[in-house]
C-alpha positions, 0 to 999 in steps of 0.5 A: 483492479481499481478500489471502490470509488476510484478509476473504473470502479463503481461508486463515488470516492466520497463514499469510499472507506478503507474497510471497503478497499480491503474487501475489494482486495479480497474480491480481487484475490478470489477472482484471480484464484478462480480465473487462474486455478491457483490455490494461493496468491502473492499480494503486491502493494504500493504505499497505502495499497501495501498496508491494505494488502497486509491487513486484507491477508489477515484471516485468510489461508490463501495468501502465499506472500506479500510484497510491500513497496514502502508501506504506510506505517504511520497513518498520521504521518501520511495525512500530514504529508498529503496535506503538506503536498496539497498546500504546496500545490495550492500555493504554487498555483495561486489557489486558496486552500481547499478544506477537506480535499487532498489531490483534488479528491474529497477527504471525508471524515471517515476516510481521514479517520481511517487513514489516521489509524493505519497501523500494521505494526501489530499484525502477523500476516499468515504468510511464509515470506514478505518482501519490503522494498523501501525508499529510505532507511526507516526504524519502523520498517526494521521493527516490523521486520524484526517482529515478523522474523520472530514469528518465523516469517522470512522477511527480505528488506531492500532499500532502493533510493529514488523509488518514491514516485509519489513524491514526484510531479505527475510527468516524472512519476514513472514506476522504476523498472528496478522495483518491478524487477526486484519484486518479480525476481523475488516472486519467481524464487517463491515458486522454486 
């Protein structure tokens, strides 16, 4: 599915909020359950999508597990990375810096503030299992794993180098098959 204001979804990106995107995840879960007849689903997300998936699982009893591909654990760091990438691109193209824009999209004050507050370190999702596939060793991921382990959630943490497709130029940003195989094989084991 596409989040509100992106892809083929309705709305304008400038009106999008993370709260709306979490509601979009919940709507997608409901549609999947209705169409498949399943009572529970597994949420899979990349970066911000992984973080939003974990947040959207809170308060639900129909999320079986979460597969988080390099979830955003520090919203402020994410914003700094995005702005640095935007500025590098602008310099490389000879453009003047464009305020309140990242990757050609408007960065509203609401979205900026929402992203800056992204934090899942204190969440305990109501799931049995979590897969975290990360692109590098990260103490914050280890801390999240320890916390979730402490609540009886089985966490599998895998580090896979060269999967940070968001750091690559568009033609080279191809989803690595190894991540897809890892996530699907992990999900298959859940059904056993």
